[in-house]
TORGU-586029 format. One record per atom (N, C-alpha, C): atom name; x, y, z; residue number from 1; residue in three letters. Coordinates in steps of 0.05 Angstrom, whole numbers. Each point is the difference from the previous one (the first is absolute). Layout:
BEGIN
  a     xx     yy     zz   k   r
 CA      X      Y      Z NUM ALA
...
REM end
This chain:
BEGIN
  a     xx     yy     zz   k   r
  N    158    289    291   1 UNK
 CA     -8    -20    -18   1 UNK
  C    -28    -11      7   1 UNK
  N    -16     -4    -19   2 UNK
 CA    -28     -7      4   2 UNK
  C     -2    -29      9   2 UNK
  N    -20     -6     14   3 UNK
 CA     -4    -27     11   3 UNK
  C     -1    -20    -24   3 UNK
  N      8    -24      4   4 UNK
 CA      2    -21    -22   4 UNK
  C    -26     -3    -13   4 UNK
  N    -23      0     15   5 UNK
 CA    -25     -6    -11   5 UNK
  C     -8     22    -20   5 UNK
  N      9     25      5   6 UNK
 CA     -8     21    -20   6 UNK
  C     18      0    -24   6 UNK
  N     21    -16     -1   7 UNK
 CA     18     -3    -21   7 UNK
  C     -4    -25    -15   7 UNK
  N    -21    -15      7   8 UNK
 CA     -4    -26    -11   8 UNK
  C    -27     -1    -17   8 UNK
  N      2    -14    -22   9 UNK
 CA    -25     -5    -16   9 UNK
  C     -5    -31     -1   9 UNK
  N    -25     -7     -5  10 UNK
 CA     -7    -27     -3  10 UNK
  C     -4     -5    -30  10 UNK
  N     13    -22    -10  11 UNK
 CA     -1     -7    -28  11 UNK
  C    -17    -26     -2  11 UNK
  N    -22      1    -16  12 UNK
 CA    -16    -24     -4  12 UNK
  C      4     -7    -30  12 UNK
  N     -4    -25     -6  13 UNK
 CA      2     -9    -28  13 UNK
  C     27    -10     -9  13 UNK
  N     18     -5     22  14 UNK
 CA     26    -10     -7  14 UNK
  C     -3    -29    -10  14 UNK
  N     10     -6    -23  15 UNK
 CA     -3    -28    -10  15 UNK
  C     12    -21     19  15 UNK
  N    -15    -18      8  16 UNK
 CA      7    -18     20  16 UNK
  C     12    -28    -12  16 UNK
  N     22     -9     11  17 UNK
 CA      9    -26     -8  17 UNK
  C     16     -2    -27  17 UNK
  N      3     23    -13  18 UNK
 CA     15      0    -26  18 UNK
  C     30     -1      4  18 UNK
  N     10     15     20  19 UNK
 CA     28      3      4  19 UNK
  C      6     -5     30  19 UNK
  N     26     -2      5  20 UNK
 CA      6     -3     29  20 UNK
  C     -6     27     13  20 UNK
  N     -7     -2     26  21 UNK
 CA     -8     24     16  21 UNK
  C     21     22     -2  21 UNK
  N     25     -7      3  22 UNK
 CA     21     21      1  22 UNK
  C      1     13    -28  22 UNK
  N     -3    -14    -22  23 UNK
 CA      0     11    -26  23 UNK
  C    -23     20     -3  23 UNK
  N    -24    -10      7  24 UNK
 CA    -24     18     -1  24 UNK
  C      4     25     17  24 UNK
  N     12     -1     24  25 UNK
 CA      4     23     16  25 UNK
  C     19     19    -15  25 UNK
  N     21    -12    -13  26 UNK
 CA     18     17    -16  26 UNK
  C    -13     14    -23  26 UNK
  N    -18    -13    -14  27 UNK
 CA    -16     12    -22  27 UNK
  C    -17     22      9  27 UNK
  N    -13     -4     25  28 UNK
 CA    -16     22     12  28 UNK
  C     17     24      7  28 UNK
  N     23     -6     11  29 UNK
 CA     18     23      7  29 UNK
  C      7     16    -24  29 UNK
  N      8    -13    -21  30 UNK
 CA      7     14    -26  30 UNK
  C    -23     17     -9  30 UNK
  N    -25    -13     -1  31 UNK
 CA    -23     15     -9  31 UNK
  C     -5     25     15  31 UNK
  N      2     -2     26  32 UNK
 CA     -8     23     17  32 UNK
  C     23     20      4  32 UNK
  N     23     -6    -11  33 UNK
 CA     23     19     -1  33 UNK
  C     -1     17    -25  33 UNK
  N    -14     -9    -20  34 UNK
 CA      1     14    -26  34 UNK
  C    -16     25      2  34 UNK
  N     12     23    -11  35 UNK
 CA    -14     25      0  35 UNK
  C    -25     -1    -18  35 UNK
  N      0    -16    -21  36 UNK
 CA    -23     -3    -17  36 UNK
  C    -24    -12     13  36 UNK
  N      4    -12     24  37 UNK
 CA    -21    -11     15  37 UNK
  C     -5     19     25  37 UNK
  N     10     24     -2  38 UNK
 CA     -2     19     22  38 UNK
  C     14    -10     26  38 UNK
  N     18    -17     -5  39 UNK
 CA     13    -14     24  39 UNK
  C     24     17     11  39 UNK
  N     14    -13     18  40 UNK
 CA     22     12     13  40 UNK
  C     16    -21     15  40 UNK
  N     18     10     18  41 UNK
 CA     16    -19     15  41 UNK
  C    -16    -19     17  41 UNK
  N      3    -25     -5  42 UNK
 CA    -14    -22     16  42 UNK
  C     18     -8     23  42 UNK
  N    -12      2     24  43 UNK
 CA     14     -9     23  43 UNK
  C     -3    -31      5  43 UNK
  N    -23    -10     -6  44 UNK
 CA     -4    -28      5  44 UNK
  C    -25    -11    -16  44 UNK
  N      2    -23     -9  45 UNK
 CA    -24    -14    -12  45 UNK
  C     -5    -25     17  45 UNK
  N    -24     -2      9  46 UNK
 CA     -9    -23     16  46 UNK
  C    -16    -19    -17  46 UNK
  N     12    -22     -8  47 UNK
 CA    -15    -20    -17  47 UNK
  C     14    -27      4  47 UNK
  N    -14    -22      4  48 UNK
 CA    -29     -1      1  48 UNK
  C    -10     10     28  48 UNK
  N    -27      6      1  49 UNK
 CA    -12      8     24  49 UNK
  C    -20    -22      7  49 UNK
  N    -16      4     19  50 UNK
 CA    -21    -20      8  50 UNK
  C    -22     -2    -20  50 UNK
  N     -2     19    -18  51 UNK
 CA    -21      2    -21  51 UNK
  C     11     -7    -27  51 UNK
  N    -13    -19    -13  52 UNK
 CA      9     -9    -27  52 UNK
  C      0     23    -19  52 UNK
  N     22      4    -15  53 UNK
 CA      1     21    -21  53 UNK
  C      3     28     12  53 UNK
  N      6      3     25  54 UNK
 CA      3     26     12  54 UNK
  C     29      5      9  54 UNK
  N     10     24     -4  55 UNK
 CA     27      9     10  55 UNK
  C     -3     26     13  55 UNK
  N     18      7     16  56 UNK
 CA      4     27     13  56 UNK
  C     24     13    -12  56 UNK
  N     -1     25     -8  57 UNK
 CA     23     14     -8  57 UNK
  C      3     24     17  57 UNK
  N     23      3     14  58 UNK
 CA      5     23     16  58 UNK
  C     21     17    -13  58 UNK
  N     -6     26     -2  59 UNK
 CA     19     19    -13  59 UNK
  C     15     16     21  59 UNK
  N     22     10    -10  60 UNK
 CA     18     17     18  60 UNK
  C    -16     26      7  60 UNK
  N    -15     11    -19  61 UNK
 CA    -13     26      3  61 UNK
  C    -29     -3     -3  61 UNK
  N    -15     13     18  62 UNK
 CA    -29     -1      0  62 UNK
  C    -13     12    -24  62 UNK
  N     15     20    -12  63 UNK
 CA    -11     13    -24  63 UNK
  C     -3    -19    -23  63 UNK
  N     19    -20     -1  64 UNK
 CA     -3    -20    -21  64 UNK
  C    -25    -15      1  64 UNK
  N     -9     -6     24  65 UNK
 CA    -26    -15      4  65 UNK
  C    -22     16    -14  65 UNK
  N     -1     25      4  66 UNK
 CA    -21     17    -11  66 UNK
  C      2     -1    -31  66 UNK
  N     22      2    -11  67 UNK
 CA      2      0    -30  67 UNK
  C     -5    -28    -10  67 UNK
  N      9    -21     13  68 UNK
 CA     -7    -28    -10  68 UNK
  C    -31     -4      0  68 UNK
  N    -12     10     21  69 UNK
 CA    -30     -5      2  69 UNK
  C    -14     17    -22  69 UNK
  N     12     22     -8  70 UNK
 CA    -13     17    -22  70 UNK
  C      1    -14    -28  70 UNK
  N     18    -17     -3  71 UNK
 CA      3    -14    -27  71 UNK
  C    -23    -20     -2  71 UNK
  N    -16      1    -21  72 UNK
 CA    -24    -17     -1  72 UNK
  C      6    -28     -9  72 UNK
  N     20     -3    -17  73 UNK
 CA      4    -26    -14  73 UNK
  C     27    -11      6  73 UNK
  N      4    -16     20  74 UNK
 CA     24    -13      6  74 UNK
  C      0    -27    -13  74 UNK
  N     19     -6    -19  75 UNK
 CA      2    -25    -12  75 UNK
  C     27    -12      6  75 UNK
  N      1    -23     11  76 UNK
 CA     25    -14      7  76 UNK
  C     11    -13    -25  76 UNK
  N     23     10     -9  77 UNK
 CA     10    -12    -26  77 UNK
  C     30     -6      5  77 UNK
  N      7    -23     -8  78 UNK
 CA     28     -9      3  78 UNK
  C      5    -22    -21  78 UNK
  N     24     -2    -10  79 UNK
 CA      7    -22    -19  79 UNK
  C     -4    -27     12  79 UNK
  N      0     -2     26  80 UNK
 CA     -2    -25     13  80 UNK
  C    -30     -8      4  80 UNK
  N    -18     17     -7  81 UNK
 CA    -29     -5      3  81 UNK
  C    -11     -7    -27  81 UNK
  N    -19    -17     -2  82 UNK
 CA    -11     -8    -27  82 UNK
  C    -18     22    -12  82 UNK
  N     -9     19     17  83 UNK
 CA    -18     22    -11  83 UNK
  C      3     22     21  83 UNK
  N    -14     23     -6  84 UNK
 CA     -1     21     21  84 UNK
  C    -25     -5     17  84 UNK
  N      2      9     25  85 UNK
 CA    -22     -5     19  85 UNK
  C     -8     26     13  85 UNK
  N    -27      6     -1  86 UNK
 CA    -10     25     13  86 UNK
  C      3     -3     30  86 UNK
  N     10     20     12  87 UNK
 CA      3      0     30  87 UNK
  C    -19     20     11  87 UNK
  N    -11     -6     23  88 UNK
 CA    -17     19     13  88 UNK
  C     17     11     24  88 UNK
  N      2     27      1  89 UNK
 CA     18     12     21  89 UNK
  C    -19     16     19  89 UNK
  N      0     -6     26  90 UNK
 CA    -16     13     19  90 UNK
  C     16      8     25  90 UNK
  N     -9     21     13  91 UNK
 CA     15      7     24  91 UNK
  C      0    -23     20  91 UNK
  N     20      1     17  92 UNK
 CA      4    -21     21  92 UNK
  C    -23      1     19  92 UNK
  N     -9    -23      9  93 UNK
 CA    -19     -1     23  93 UNK
  C      3    -27     13  93 UNK
  N     -5      0     26  94 UNK
 CA      5    -24     16  94 UNK
  C    -15    -25    -10  94 UNK
  N    -25      5     -7  95 UNK
 CA    -16    -24     -9  95 UNK
  C     -2      1    -30  95 UNK
  N     19    -14    -12  96 UNK
 CA      4      2    -30  96 UNK
  C    -26     -6    -15  96 UNK
  N    -13    -21      9  97 UNK
 CA    -24     -7    -16  97 UNK
  C    -21     21     -3  97 UNK
  N     -2     19     19  98 UNK
 CA    -20     21      0  98 UNK
  C     10     23    -18  98 UNK
  N     27      2     -5  99 UNK
 CA      9     23    -16  99 UNK
  C      4     -8    -30  99 UNK
  N     -3    -25     -6 100 UNK
 CA      4     -9    -28 100 UNK
  C    -29     -4    -10 100 UNK
  N     -8     14    -21 101 UNK
 CA    -27     -4    -11 101 UNK
  C      5    -24    -18 101 UNK
  N    -16    -22      3 102 UNK
 CA      5    -23    -16 102 UNK
  C     -9      4    -29 102 UNK
  N     17     -8    -18 103 UNK
 CA     -6      6    -28 103 UNK
  C    -20    -19    -12 103 UNK
REM end
């Protein structure tokens, strides 16, 4: 089994303050499990994190990380959200602010 850091992606652009944190984590889990989003089995979603609008998604399988990163346009959509939100998906790194290019 690959190290957790190689099975984790950083998600930026998570809408902040709209829903309870556990509900948002649930919506993120659903999004990244869908095959239409190149997703797969999610082991864990870490939200909230120390960074506003940022979540970590850890997958069961490292290959899912590669396919999720290949998808250009991740849009978070759920009936509990007022609109869809574009998400920025980047490989995991220790210093999050340096691996997220600010939009």
